[in-house]
Predicted model as a PDB file, atoms N, CA, C, CB and O in Angstrom, pLDDT in the B-factor column:
MODEL        1                                                                  
ATOM      1  N   MET A   1     128.834  81.030 114.021  1.00 90.00           N  
ATOM      2  CA  MET A   1     128.686  80.875 115.404  1.00 90.00           C  
ATOM      3  C   MET A   1     127.405  81.362 115.945  1.00 90.00           C  
ATOM      4  CB  MET A   1     129.735  81.509 116.055  1.00 90.00           C  
ATOM      5  O   MET A   1     126.847  82.357 115.483  1.00 90.00           O  
ATOM      6  N   THR A   2     126.940  80.673 116.911  1.00 94.00           N  
ATOM      7  CA  THR A   2     125.583  80.502 117.612  1.00 94.00           C  
ATOM      8  C   THR A   2     126.051  81.311 118.963  1.00 94.00           C  
ATOM      9  CB  THR A   2     125.024  78.709 117.873  1.00 94.00           C  
ATOM     10  O   THR A   2     127.138  81.175 119.524  1.00 94.00           O  
ATOM     11  N   ILE A   3     125.077  82.107 119.321  1.00 93.00           N  
ATOM     12  CA  ILE A   3     124.987  82.619 120.138  1.00 93.00           C  
ATOM     13  C   ILE A   3     123.463  82.396 120.879  1.00 93.00           C  
ATOM     14  CB  ILE A   3     125.432  83.717 119.735  1.00 93.00           C  
ATOM     15  O   ILE A   3     122.424  82.628 120.262  1.00 93.00           O  
ATOM     16  N   THR A   4     123.481  81.939 122.210  1.00 95.00           N  
ATOM     17  CA  THR A   4     122.167  81.800 122.795  1.00 95.00           C  
ATOM     18  C   THR A   4     122.027  82.897 123.872  1.00 95.00           C  
ATOM     19  CB  THR A   4     121.958  80.350 123.397  1.00 95.00           C  
ATOM     20  O   THR A   4     122.984  83.286 124.542  1.00 95.00           O  
ATOM     21  N   ILE A   5     120.604  83.432 124.007  1.00 94.00           N  
ATOM     22  CA  ILE A   5     120.694  84.517 124.966  1.00 94.00           C  
ATOM     23  C   ILE A   5     118.850  83.725 125.547  1.00 94.00           C  
ATOM     24  CB  ILE A   5     120.932  86.621 124.072  1.00 94.00           C  
ATOM     25  O   ILE A   5     118.107  83.001 124.885  1.00 94.00           O  
ATOM     26  N   ASP A   6     118.677  84.225 126.876  1.00 95.00           N  
ATOM     27  CA  ASP A   6     117.379  83.975 127.502  1.00 95.00           C  
ATOM     28  C   ASP A   6     116.735  85.399 127.483  1.00 95.00           C  
ATOM     29  CB  ASP A   6     117.508  83.312 129.039  1.00 95.00           C  
ATOM     30  O   ASP A   6     117.286  86.415 127.907  1.00 95.00           O  
ATOM     31  N   ILE A   7     115.545  85.329 126.955  1.00 91.00           N  
ATOM     32  CA  ILE A   7     114.826  86.809 126.742  1.00 91.00           C  
ATOM     33  C   ILE A   7     114.186  87.574 128.081  1.00 91.00           C  
ATOM     34  CB  ILE A   7     113.514  86.596 125.666  1.00 91.00           C  
ATOM     35  O   ILE A   7     113.753  88.726 128.114  1.00 91.00           O  
ATOM     36  N   GLU A   8     114.250  86.580 129.212  1.00 91.00           N  
ATOM     37  CA  GLU A   8     113.982  87.025 130.177  1.00 91.00           C  
ATOM     38  C   GLU A   8     115.493  87.831 130.899  1.00 91.00           C  
ATOM     39  CB  GLU A   8     113.279  85.880 130.854  1.00 91.00           C  
ATOM     40  O   GLU A   8     115.378  88.867 131.554  1.00 91.00           O  
ATOM     41  N   HIS A   9     116.488  87.346 130.717  1.00 92.00           N  
ATOM     42  CA  HIS A   9     117.585  88.284 131.671  1.00 92.00           C  
ATOM     43  C   HIS A   9     118.455  89.255 130.130  1.00 92.00           C  
ATOM     44  CB  HIS A   9     119.119  86.824 132.901  1.00 92.00           C  
ATOM     45  O   HIS A   9     119.498  89.893 130.270  1.00 92.00           O  
ATOM     46  N   GLU A  10     118.006  89.174 129.333  1.00 92.00           N  
ATOM     47  CA  GLU A  10     119.071  89.972 128.463  1.00 92.00           C  
ATOM     48  C   GLU A  10     118.801  91.105 128.143  1.00 92.00           C  
ATOM     49  CB  GLU A  10     119.396  89.477 127.313  1.00 92.00           C  
ATOM     50  O   GLU A  10     117.734  91.456 127.641  1.00 92.00           O  
ATOM     51  N   LYS A  11     119.955  91.967 128.455  1.00 91.00           N  
ATOM     52  CA  LYS A  11     120.163  93.323 128.372  1.00 91.00           C  
ATOM     53  C   LYS A  11     120.282  94.463 127.615  1.00 91.00           C  
ATOM     54  CB  LYS A  11     120.761  93.390 128.690  1.00 91.00           C  
ATOM     55  O   LYS A  11     120.040  95.663 127.746  1.00 91.00           O  
ATOM     56  N   ARG A  12     120.744  93.697 126.756  1.00 92.00           N  
ATOM     57  CA  ARG A  12     121.640  94.322 125.437  1.00 92.00           C  
ATOM     58  C   ARG A  12     120.293  94.583 124.230  1.00 92.00           C  
ATOM     59  CB  ARG A  12     123.114  92.870 124.714  1.00 92.00           C  
ATOM     60  O   ARG A  12     119.393  93.802 123.921  1.00 92.00           O  
ATOM     61  N   PRO A  13     120.550  95.861 123.769  1.00 93.00           N  
ATOM     62  CA  PRO A  13     119.493  96.273 122.848  1.00 93.00           C  
ATOM     63  C   PRO A  13     119.512  95.722 121.732  1.00 93.00           C  
ATOM     64  CB  PRO A  13     119.447  97.502 122.595  1.00 93.00           C  
ATOM     65  O   PRO A  13     120.576  95.406 121.199  1.00 93.00           O  
ATOM     66  N   LEU A  14     118.035  95.455 121.037  1.00 92.00           N  
ATOM     67  CA  LEU A  14     117.732  94.838 119.882  1.00 92.00           C  
ATOM     68  C   LEU A  14     118.888  95.293 118.780  1.00 92.00           C  
ATOM     69  CB  LEU A  14     116.232  95.214 119.487  1.00 92.00           C  
ATOM     70  O   LEU A  14     119.226  94.335 118.085  1.00 92.00           O  
ATOM     71  N   GLY A  15     119.485  96.371 118.500  1.00 93.00           N  
ATOM     72  CA  GLY A  15     120.289  97.104 117.469  1.00 93.00           C  
ATOM     73  C   GLY A  15     121.617  96.458 117.700  1.00 93.00           C  
ATOM     74  O   GLY A  15     122.414  96.436 116.762  1.00 93.00           O  
ATOM     75  N   GLU A  16     121.965  95.885 118.945  1.00 94.00           N  
ATOM     76  CA  GLU A  16     123.146  95.377 118.907  1.00 94.00           C  
ATOM     77  C   GLU A  16     123.154  93.830 118.616  1.00 94.00           C  
ATOM     78  CB  GLU A  16     123.760  95.725 120.104  1.00 94.00           C  
ATOM     79  O   GLU A  16     124.146  93.154 118.345  1.00 94.00           O  
ATOM     80  N   LEU A  17     122.064  93.475 118.709  1.00 93.00           N  
ATOM     81  CA  LEU A  17     121.908  92.065 118.453  1.00 93.00           C  
ATOM     82  C   LEU A  17     121.796  91.822 116.959  1.00 93.00           C  
ATOM     83  CB  LEU A  17     120.687  91.514 119.185  1.00 93.00           C  
ATOM     84  O   LEU A  17     122.309  90.806 116.490  1.00 93.00           O  
ATOM     85  N   VAL A  18     121.127  92.731 116.142  1.00 94.00           N  
ATOM     86  CA  VAL A  18     121.242  92.507 114.866  1.00 94.00           C  
ATOM     87  C   VAL A  18     122.553  93.188 114.253  1.00 94.00           C  
ATOM     88  CB  VAL A  18     120.013  92.947 114.256  1.00 94.00           C  
ATOM     89  O   VAL A  18     122.814  92.887 113.088  1.00 94.00           O  
ATOM     90  N   GLU A  19     123.439  94.110 114.946  1.00 94.00           N  
ATOM     91  CA  GLU A  19     124.587  93.989 114.299  1.00 94.00           C  
ATOM     92  C   GLU A  19     125.418  92.798 114.319  1.00 94.00           C  
ATOM     93  CB  GLU A  19     125.240  94.891 114.659  1.00 94.00           C  
ATOM     94  O   GLU A  19     126.176  92.486 113.402  1.00 94.00           O  
ATOM     95  N   GLN A  20     125.232  92.064 115.523  1.00 94.00           N  
ATOM     96  CA  GLN A  20     125.935  90.538 115.965  1.00 94.00           C  
ATOM     97  C   GLN A  20     125.614  89.793 114.601  1.00 94.00           C  
ATOM     98  CB  GLN A  20     125.102  89.598 117.544  1.00 94.00           C  
ATOM     99  O   GLN A  20     126.515  89.274 113.942  1.00 94.00           O  
ATOM    100  N   THR A  21     124.253  89.768 114.204  1.00 94.00           N  
ATOM    101  CA  THR A  21     123.793  88.668 112.804  1.00 94.00           C  
ATOM    102  C   THR A  21     124.241  89.147 111.431  1.00 94.00           C  
ATOM    103  CB  THR A  21     122.021  88.518 112.593  1.00 94.00           C  
ATOM    104  O   THR A  21     124.364  88.418 110.447  1.00 94.00           O  
ATOM    105  N   LEU A  22     124.513  90.704 111.487  1.00 92.00           N  
ATOM    106  CA  LEU A  22     125.164  91.172 110.076  1.00 92.00           C  
ATOM    107  C   LEU A  22     126.542  90.610 110.280  1.00 92.00           C  
ATOM    108  CB  LEU A  22     125.194  92.952 109.752  1.00 92.00           C  
ATOM    109  O   LEU A  22     127.169  90.705 109.225  1.00 92.00           O  
ATOM    110  N   GLY A  23     127.120  90.162 111.062  1.00 90.00           N  
ATOM    111  CA  GLY A  23     128.755  89.973 111.094  1.00 90.00           C  
ATOM    112  C   GLY A  23     128.592  88.636 111.234  1.00 90.00           C  
ATOM    113  O   GLY A  23     129.710  88.236 111.560  1.00 90.00           O  
ATOM    114  N   GLY A  24     127.847  87.699 111.179  1.00 91.00           N  
ATOM    115  CA  GLY A  24     127.553  86.365 110.617  1.00 91.00           C  
ATOM    116  C   GLY A  24     127.224  85.342 111.624  1.00 91.00           C  
ATOM    117  O   GLY A  24     127.254  84.116 111.517  1.00 91.00           O  
ATOM    118  N   ALA A  25     126.866  86.178 112.741  1.00 94.00           N  
ATOM    119  CA  ALA A  25     126.225  85.149 114.189  1.00 94.00           C  
ATOM    120  C   ALA A  25     125.012  85.075 113.793  1.00 94.00           C  
ATOM    121  CB  ALA A  25     126.216  85.778 115.925  1.00 94.00           C  
ATOM    122  O   ALA A  25     124.486  85.857 113.001  1.00 94.00           O  
ATOM    123  N   GLU A  26     124.307  83.797 114.502  1.00 96.00           N  
ATOM    124  CA  GLU A  26     122.957  83.367 114.732  1.00 96.00           C  
ATOM    125  C   GLU A  26     122.996  83.488 116.095  1.00 96.00           C  
ATOM    126  CB  GLU A  26     122.528  81.981 114.212  1.00 96.00           C  
ATOM    127  O   GLU A  26     123.974  83.380 116.834  1.00 96.00           O  
ATOM    128  N   ILE A  27     121.632  83.765 116.424  1.00 96.00           N  
ATOM    129  CA  ILE A  27     121.128  84.047 117.851  1.00 96.00           C  
ATOM    130  C   ILE A  27     119.954  83.383 117.973  1.00 96.00           C  
ATOM    131  CB  ILE A  27     120.904  85.505 118.208  1.00 96.00           C  
ATOM    132  O   ILE A  27     118.938  83.520 117.292  1.00 96.00           O  
ATOM    133  N   VAL A  28     120.208  82.475 119.109  1.00 97.00           N  
ATOM    134  CA  VAL A  28     119.227  81.448 119.601  1.00 97.00           C  
ATOM    135  C   VAL A  28     118.315  82.210 120.895  1.00 97.00           C  
ATOM    136  CB  VAL A  28     120.156  79.974 120.162  1.00 97.00           C  
ATOM    137  O   VAL A  28     118.857  82.254 122.000  1.00 97.00           O  
ATOM    138  N   ILE A  29     117.180  82.694 120.754  1.00 96.00           N  
ATOM    139  CA  ILE A  29     116.630  83.236 121.922  1.00 96.00           C  
ATOM    140  C   ILE A  29     115.796  81.953 122.879  1.00 96.00           C  
ATOM    141  CB  ILE A  29     115.592  84.499 121.393  1.00 96.00           C  
ATOM    142  O   ILE A  29     115.222  81.017 122.323  1.00 96.00           O  
ATOM    143  N   THR A  30     115.858  82.116 124.380  1.00 96.00           N  
ATOM    144  CA  THR A  30     115.392  81.011 124.787  1.00 96.00           C  
ATOM    145  C   THR A  30     114.277  81.623 125.841  1.00 96.00           C  
ATOM    146  CB  THR A  30     116.554  80.031 125.332  1.00 96.00           C  
ATOM    147  O   THR A  30     114.078  82.837 125.850  1.00 96.00           O  
ATOM    148  N   ARG A  31     113.708  80.929 126.542  1.00 95.00           N  
ATOM    149  CA  ARG A  31     112.656  81.278 127.815  1.00 95.00           C  
ATOM    150  C   ARG A  31     112.872  80.191 128.413  1.00 95.00           C  
ATOM    151  CB  ARG A  31     111.014  81.536 127.592  1.00 95.00           C  
ATOM    152  O   ARG A  31     112.990  79.193 127.703  1.00 95.00           O  
ATOM    153  N   ASN A  32     112.979  80.059 129.743  1.00 94.00           N  
ATOM    154  CA  ASN A  32     113.013  78.898 130.609  1.00 94.00           C  
ATOM    155  C   ASN A  32     113.916  77.895 129.894  1.00 94.00           C  
ATOM    156  CB  ASN A  32     111.554  78.310 130.897  1.00 94.00           C  
ATOM    157  O   ASN A  32     113.579  76.728 130.094  1.00 94.00           O  
ATOM    158  N   ASP A  33     114.833  78.043 129.220  1.00 93.00           N  
ATOM    159  CA  ASP A  33     115.893  77.200 128.796  1.00 93.00           C  
ATOM    160  C   ASP A  33     115.452  76.690 127.430  1.00 93.00           C  
ATOM    161  CB  ASP A  33     116.190  76.044 129.827  1.00 93.00           C  
ATOM    162  O   ASP A  33     116.305  76.092 126.775  1.00 93.00           O  
ATOM    163  N   ARG A  34     114.146  76.856 126.872  1.00 96.00           N  
ATOM    164  CA  ARG A  34     113.942  76.317 125.801  1.00 96.00           C  
ATOM    165  C   ARG A  34     114.059  77.255 124.691  1.00 96.00           C  
ATOM    166  CB  ARG A  34     112.830  75.709 125.868  1.00 96.00           C  
ATOM    167  O   ARG A  34     113.815  78.445 124.892  1.00 96.00           O  
ATOM    168  N   PRO A  35     114.422  76.820 123.494  1.00 97.00           N  
ATOM    169  CA  PRO A  35     114.483  77.741 122.235  1.00 97.00           C  
ATOM    170  C   PRO A  35     113.248  78.019 121.766  1.00 97.00           C  
ATOM    171  CB  PRO A  35     115.232  77.192 121.102  1.00 97.00           C  
ATOM    172  O   PRO A  35     112.462  77.098 121.544  1.00 97.00           O  
ATOM    173  N   VAL A  36     112.824  79.668 121.497  1.00 97.00           N  
ATOM    174  CA  VAL A  36     111.530  80.011 121.123  1.00 97.00           C  
ATOM    175  C   VAL A  36     111.669  80.696 119.825  1.00 97.00           C  
ATOM    176  CB  VAL A  36     110.828  80.844 122.157  1.00 97.00           C  
ATOM    177  O   VAL A  36     110.708  81.169 119.219  1.00 97.00           O  
ATOM    178  N   ALA A  37     113.008  80.743 119.374  1.00 96.00           N  
ATOM    179  CA  ALA A  37     113.094  82.130 118.303  1.00 96.00           C  
ATOM    180  C   ALA A  37     114.595  81.878 117.858  1.00 96.00           C  
ATOM    181  CB  ALA A  37     112.847  83.968 119.161  1.00 96.00           C  
ATOM    182  O   ALA A  37     115.567  81.487 118.505  1.00 96.00           O  
ATOM    183  N   ARG A  38     114.456  82.215 116.616  1.00 96.00           N  
ATOM    184  CA  ARG A  38     116.141  82.171 115.996  1.00 96.00           C  
ATOM    185  C   ARG A  38     116.474  84.194 115.073  1.00 96.00           C  
ATOM    186  CB  ARG A  38     116.163  80.264 114.147  1.00 96.00           C  
ATOM    187  O   ARG A  38     115.785  84.695 114.183  1.00 96.00           O  
ATOM    188  N   LEU A  39     117.060  84.488 115.399  1.00 96.00           N  
ATOM    189  CA  LEU A  39     117.181  85.784 114.895  1.00 96.00           C  
ATOM    190  C   LEU A  39     118.888  85.721 113.891  1.00 96.00           C  
ATOM    191  CB  LEU A  39     117.103  86.986 116.444  1.00 96.00           C  
ATOM    192  O   LEU A  39     120.031  85.634 114.341  1.00 96.00           O  
ATOM    193  N   THR A  40     118.485  85.795 112.674  1.00 95.00           N  
ATOM    194  CA  THR A  40     119.467  85.869 111.577  1.00 95.00           C  
ATOM    195  C   THR A  40     119.552  87.249 110.746  1.00 95.00           C  
ATOM    196  CB  THR A  40     119.131  84.743 110.617  1.00 95.00           C  
ATOM    197  O   THR A  40     118.738  88.172 110.785  1.00 95.00           O  
ATOM    198  N   ALA A  41     120.859  87.158 109.906  1.00 94.00           N  
ATOM    199  CA  ALA A  41     120.702  88.274 109.011  1.00 94.00           C  
ATOM    200  C   ALA A  41     119.991  87.684 107.784  1.00 94.00           C  
ATOM    201  CB  ALA A  41     122.102  88.969 108.650  1.00 94.00           C  
ATOM    202  O   ALA A  41     119.925  86.460 107.674  1.00 94.00           O  
ATOM    203  N   ILE A  42     119.513  88.407 106.955  1.00 92.00           N  
ATOM    204  CA  ILE A  42     118.687  88.275 105.544  1.00 92.00           C  
ATOM    205  C   ILE A  42     120.007  88.316 104.670  1.00 92.00           C  
ATOM    206  CB  ILE A  42     117.404  89.684 105.133  1.00 92.00           C  
ATOM    207  O   ILE A  42     120.884  89.135 104.949  1.00 92.00           O  
ATOM    208  N   PRO A  43     120.164  87.349 103.512  1.00 86.00           N  
ATOM    209  CA  PRO A  43     121.175  87.218 102.980  1.00 86.00           C  
ATOM    210  C   PRO A  43     121.004  88.363 101.560  1.00 86.00           C  
ATOM    211  CB  PRO A  43     121.379  85.633 102.785  1.00 86.00           C  
ATOM    212  O   PRO A  43     119.979  88.379 100.879  1.00 86.00           O  
ATOM    213  N   ALA A  44     122.118  89.209 101.312  1.00 85.00           N  
ATOM    214  CA  ALA A  44     121.529  89.936 100.167  1.00 85.00           C  
ATOM    215  C   ALA A  44     121.130  89.072  98.970  1.00 85.00           C  
ATOM    216  CB  ALA A  44     122.493  90.962  99.697  1.00 85.00           C  
ATOM    217  O   ALA A  44     121.288  87.873  98.738  1.00 85.00           O  
ATOM    218  N   ARG A  45     120.520  90.139  98.239  1.00 84.00           N  
ATOM    219  CA  ARG A  45     119.987  89.389  96.918  1.00 84.00           C  
ATOM    220  C   ARG A  45     120.843  90.583  95.650  1.00 84.00           C  
ATOM    221  CB  ARG A  45     117.748  89.372  96.850  1.00 84.00           C  
ATOM    222  O   ARG A  45     121.014  91.802  95.632  1.00 84.00           O  
ATOM    223  N   MET A  46     121.182  89.532  94.787  1.00 83.00           N  
ATOM    224  CA  MET A  46     121.979  90.026  93.724  1.00 83.00           C  
ATOM    225  C   MET A  46     120.541  90.900  92.963  1.00 83.00           C  
ATOM    226  CB  MET A  46     122.886  88.591  92.711  1.00 83.00           C  
ATOM    227  O   MET A  46     119.340  90.635  92.921  1.00 83.00           O  
ATOM    228  N   PRO A  47     121.376  92.031  92.429  1.00 87.00           N  
ATOM    229  CA  PRO A  47     120.354  92.877  91.796  1.00 87.00           C  
ATOM    230  C   PRO A  47     119.787  92.232  90.402  1.00 87.00           C  
ATOM    231  CB  PRO A  47     121.005  94.326  91.527  1.00 87.00           C  
ATOM    232  O   PRO A  47     120.233  91.219  89.864  1.00 87.00           O  
ATOM    233  N   ARG A  48     118.996  92.825  90.062  1.00 86.00           N  
ATOM    234  CA  ARG A  48     118.263  91.928  88.498  1.00 86.00           C  
ATOM    235  C   ARG A  48     118.947  93.087  87.515  1.00 86.00           C  
ATOM    236  CB  ARG A  48     115.908  91.836  88.280  1.00 86.00           C  
ATOM    237  O   ARG A  48     118.984  94.299  87.723  1.00 86.00           O  
ATOM    238  N   ARG A  49     119.541  92.254  86.242  1.00 89.00           N  
ATOM    239  CA  ARG A  49     120.186  93.298  85.271  1.00 89.00           C  
ATOM    240  C   ARG A  49     119.299  92.808  84.072  1.00 89.00           C  
ATOM    241  CB  ARG A  49     122.038  93.202  85.012  1.00 89.00           C  
ATOM    242  O   ARG A  49     118.957  91.686  83.698  1.00 89.00           O  
ATOM    243  N   PHE A  50     119.046  94.134  83.592  1.00 91.00           N  
ATOM    244  CA  PHE A  50     118.045  94.467  82.331  1.00 91.00           C  
ATOM    245  C   PHE A  50     118.742  93.743  81.169  1.00 91.00           C  
ATOM    246  CB  PHE A  50     117.856  96.236  81.956  1.00 91.00           C  
ATOM    247  O   PHE A  50     119.807  94.163  80.716  1.00 91.00           O  
ATOM    248  N   GLY A  51     118.043  92.503  80.632  1.00 89.00           N  
ATOM    249  CA  GLY A  51     118.505  91.894  79.556  1.00 89.00           C  
ATOM    250  C   GLY A  51     119.240  90.874  79.887  1.00 89.00           C  
ATOM    251  O   GLY A  51     119.737  90.250  78.949  1.00 89.00           O  
ATOM    252  N   SER A  52     119.493  90.457  81.134  1.00 87.00           N  
ATOM    253  CA  SER A  52     120.035  89.038  81.340  1.00 87.00           C  
ATOM    254  C   SER A  52     119.445  87.773  81.119  1.00 87.00           C  
ATOM    255  CB  SER A  52     120.326  88.917  82.464  1.00 87.00           C  
ATOM    256  O   SER A  52     120.074  86.749  81.385  1.00 87.00           O  
ATOM    257  N   ALA A  53     118.262  87.741  80.643  1.00 86.00           N  
ATOM    258  CA  ALA A  53     117.884  86.401  80.088  1.00 86.00           C  
ATOM    259  C   ALA A  53     117.734  86.302  78.455  1.00 86.00           C  
ATOM    260  CB  ALA A  53     116.507  86.005  80.750  1.00 86.00           C  
ATOM    261  O   ALA A  53     117.259  85.399  77.767  1.00 86.00           O  
ATOM    262  N   ARG A  54     118.387  87.724  78.043  1.00 89.00           N  
ATOM    263  CA  ARG A  54     118.490  87.812  76.621  1.00 89.00           C  
ATOM    264  C   ARG A  54     119.019  86.285  75.604  1.00 89.00           C  
ATOM    265  CB  ARG A  54     119.579  89.066  76.480  1.00 89.00           C  
ATOM    266  O   ARG A  54     120.203  85.960  75.514  1.00 89.00           O  
ATOM    267  N   GLY A  55     118.144  85.696  75.085  1.00 89.00           N  
ATOM    268  CA  GLY A  55     118.607  84.622  73.929  1.00 89.00           C  
ATOM    269  C   GLY A  55     118.300  83.211  74.749  1.00 89.00           C  
ATOM    270  O   GLY A  55     118.430  82.058  74.336  1.00 89.00           O  
ATOM    271  N   LEU A  56     117.889  83.638  75.928  1.00 91.00           N  
ATOM    272  CA  LEU A  56     117.163  82.549  76.725  1.00 91.00           C  
ATOM    273  C   LEU A  56     115.565  81.937  76.286  1.00 91.00           C  
ATOM    274  CB  LEU A  56     117.053  83.189  78.172  1.00 91.00           C  
ATOM    275  O   LEU A  56     115.052  80.825  76.413  1.00 91.00           O  
ATOM    276  N   ILE A  57     115.174  82.967  75.832  1.00 87.00           N  
ATOM    277  CA  ILE A  57     113.623  82.758  75.647  1.00 87.00           C  
ATOM    278  C   ILE A  57     113.394  83.073  74.226  1.00 87.00           C  
ATOM    279  CB  ILE A  57     112.660  83.729  76.623  1.00 87.00           C  
ATOM    280  O   ILE A  57     114.037  83.956  73.659  1.00 87.00           O  
ATOM    281  N   GLU A  58     112.354  82.263  73.554  1.00 89.00           N  
ATOM    282  CA  GLU A  58     112.258  82.104  72.103  1.00 89.00           C  
ATOM    283  C   GLU A  58     110.800  82.216  72.061  1.00 89.00           C  
ATOM    284  CB  GLU A  58     112.894  80.723  71.444  1.00 89.00           C  
ATOM    285  O   GLU A  58     110.085  81.515  72.777  1.00 89.00           O  
ATOM    286  N   MET A  59     110.199  83.353  70.981  1.00 88.00           N  
ATOM    287  CA  MET A  59     108.688  83.352  70.846  1.00 88.00           C  
ATOM    288  C   MET A  59     108.468  82.805  69.723  1.00 88.00           C  
ATOM    289  CB  MET A  59     107.991  84.619  70.895  1.00 88.00           C  
ATOM    290  O   MET A  59     109.298  83.002  68.834  1.00 88.00           O  
ATOM    291  N   ALA A  60     107.248  81.935  69.436  1.00 89.00           N  
ATOM    292  CA  ALA A  60     106.978  81.462  68.035  1.00 89.00           C  
ATOM    293  C   ALA A  60     106.579  82.320  67.144  1.00 89.00           C  
ATOM    294  CB  ALA A  60     106.094  80.544  67.967  1.00 89.00           C  
ATOM    295  O   ALA A  60     105.988  83.301  67.594  1.00 89.00           O  
ATOM    296  N   ASP A  61     106.731  82.248  65.928  1.00 90.00           N  
ATOM    297  CA  ASP A  61     106.435  83.224  64.653  1.00 90.00           C  
ATOM    298  C   ASP A  61     104.579  83.523  65.015  1.00 90.00           C  
ATOM    299  CB  ASP A  61     106.843  82.174  62.728  1.00 90.00           C  
ATOM    300  O   ASP A  61     104.087  84.651  65.034  1.00 90.00           O  
ATOM    301  N   ASP A  62     103.917  82.433  65.232  1.00 87.00           N  
ATOM    302  CA  ASP A  62     102.732  82.321  65.311  1.00 87.00           C  
ATOM    303  C   ASP A  62     101.956  82.587  66.439  1.00 87.00           C  
ATOM    304  CB  ASP A  62     102.565  81.368  64.980  1.00 87.00           C  
ATOM    305  O   ASP A  62     100.750  82.371  66.566  1.00 87.00           O  
ATOM    306  N   PHE A  63     102.967  83.223  67.504  1.00 86.00           N  
ATOM    307  CA  PHE A  63     102.403  83.362  68.995  1.00 86.00           C  
ATOM    308  C   PHE A  63     101.040  84.190  69.072  1.00 86.00           C  
ATOM    309  CB  PHE A  63     103.532  84.153  69.962  1.00 86.00           C  
ATOM    310  O   PHE A  63     100.174  83.700  69.796  1.00 86.00           O  
ATOM    311  N   ASP A  64     100.706  85.540  68.330  1.00 86.00           N  
ATOM    312  CA  ASP A  64      99.571  85.896  68.818  1.00 86.00           C  
ATOM    313  C   ASP A  64      98.602  85.279  67.644  1.00 86.00           C  
ATOM    314  CB  ASP A  64      99.519  87.484  69.121  1.00 86.00           C  
ATOM    315  O   ASP A  64      97.543  85.902  67.571  1.00 86.00           O  
ATOM    316  N   GLU A  65      98.724  84.179  66.693  1.00 82.00           N  
ATOM    317  CA  GLU A  65      97.617  83.860  65.741  1.00 82.00           C  
ATOM    318  C   GLU A  65      96.335  83.077  66.809  1.00 82.00           C  
ATOM    319  CB  GLU A  65      98.314  82.702  64.358  1.00 82.00           C  
ATOM    320  O   GLU A  65      96.742  82.669  67.897  1.00 82.00           O  
ATOM    321  N   PRO A  66      95.150  82.927  66.547  1.00 78.00           N  
ATOM    322  CA  PRO A  66      94.610  82.619  67.407  1.00 78.00           C  
ATOM    323  C   PRO A  66      94.684  80.676  67.637  1.00 78.00           C  
ATOM    324  CB  PRO A  66      93.332  83.385  67.146  1.00 78.00           C  
ATOM    325  O   PRO A  66      94.991  80.006  66.651  1.00 78.00           O  
ATOM    326  N   LEU A  67      94.514  80.285  68.382  1.00 78.00           N  
ATOM    327  CA  LEU A  67      94.743  78.558  68.859  1.00 78.00           C  
ATOM    328  C   LEU A  67      93.561  78.191  67.932  1.00 78.00           C  
ATOM    329  CB  LEU A  67      94.477  77.979  70.868  1.00 78.00           C  
ATOM    330  O   LEU A  67      92.575  78.864  67.631  1.00 78.00           O  
ATOM    331  N   GLN A  68      94.053  76.510  67.432  1.00 78.00           N  
ATOM    332  CA  GLN A  68      93.096  75.883  66.659  1.00 78.00           C  
ATOM    333  C   GLN A  68      92.094  75.879  67.188  1.00 78.00           C  
ATOM    334  CB  GLN A  68      93.289  74.782  66.298  1.00 78.00           C  
ATOM    335  O   GLN A  68      91.081  76.222  66.579  1.00 78.00           O  
ATOM    336  N   ASP A  69      92.059  75.514  68.409  1.00 77.00           N  
ATOM    337  CA  ASP A  69      90.763  75.060  69.343  1.00 77.00           C  
ATOM    338  C   ASP A  69      89.644  76.080  69.197  1.00 77.00           C  
ATOM    339  CB  ASP A  69      91.149  74.971  71.019  1.00 77.00           C  
ATOM    340  O   ASP A  69      88.447  75.796  69.186  1.00 77.00           O  
ATOM    341  N   PHE A  70      90.174  77.324  69.084  1.00 72.00           N  
ATOM    342  CA  PHE A  70      89.177  78.630  69.257  1.00 72.00           C  
ATOM    343  C   PHE A  70      88.992  79.489  67.532  1.00 72.00           C  
ATOM    344  CB  PHE A  70      90.110  79.928  70.646  1.00 72.00           C  
ATOM    345  O   PHE A  70      88.532  80.624  67.401  1.00 72.00           O  
ATOM    346  N   ARG A  71      89.364  78.809  66.650  1.00 67.00           N  
ATOM    347  CA  ARG A  71      89.663  79.279  65.252  1.00 67.00           C  
ATOM    348  C   ARG A  71      87.986  79.636  64.976  1.00 67.00           C  
ATOM    349  CB  ARG A  71      90.523  77.940  64.086  1.00 67.00           C  
ATOM    350  O   ARG A  71      87.607  80.667  64.420  1.00 67.00           O  
ATOM    351  N   ASP A  72      87.067  78.537  65.497  1.00 70.00           N  
ATOM    352  CA  ASP A  72      85.793  79.045  64.750  1.00 70.00           C  
ATOM    353  C   ASP A  72      85.164  80.096  65.624  1.00 70.00           C  
ATOM    354  CB  ASP A  72      84.693  77.842  64.446  1.00 70.00           C  
ATOM    355  O   ASP A  72      84.161  80.646  65.167  1.00 70.00           O  
ATOM    356  N   LEU A  73      85.586  80.450  66.777  1.00 70.00           N  
ATOM    357  CA  LEU A  73      84.739  81.483  67.819  1.00 70.00           C  
ATOM    358  C   LEU A  73      85.282  83.136  67.343  1.00 70.00           C  
ATOM    359  CB  LEU A  73      85.254  81.081  69.811  1.00 70.00           C  
ATOM    360  O   LEU A  73      84.623  84.150  67.576  1.00 70.00           O  
ATOM    361  N   THR A  74      86.370  83.117  66.771  1.00 61.00           N  
ATOM    362  CA  THR A  74      87.179  84.007  66.278  1.00 61.00           C  
ATOM    363  C   THR A  74      86.643  84.711  64.724  1.00 61.00           C  
ATOM    364  CB  THR A  74      88.532  83.246  66.229  1.00 61.00           C  
ATOM    365  O   THR A  74      86.913  85.789  64.194  1.00 61.00           O  
ATOM    366  N   SER A  75      85.992  83.854  64.406  1.00 60.00           N  
ATOM    367  CA  SER A  75      85.613  84.382  62.747  1.00 60.00           C  
ATOM    368  C   SER A  75      84.056  84.927  62.751  1.00 60.00           C  
ATOM    369  CB  SER A  75      85.711  82.882  61.443  1.00 60.00           C  
ATOM    370  O   SER A  75      83.548  85.352  61.714  1.00 60.00           O  
TER     371      SER A  75                                                      
ENDMDL                                                                          
END                                                                             
């Protein structure tokens, strides 16, 4: 649902408009009948789970060995 309000004539407090966005509304703010801003809720993020990438990443056995191009520099 989209609600259009004119910034010059709107009397509702900002908190009330934010509550409407949390309920799923999108508010388009106009000035002189032209859209100038949009107020929407930020989607909730899924919490990160420790260990959720387990088994997806593999480390080579020689990961910490000097690279071939730099072997002469480390000797």
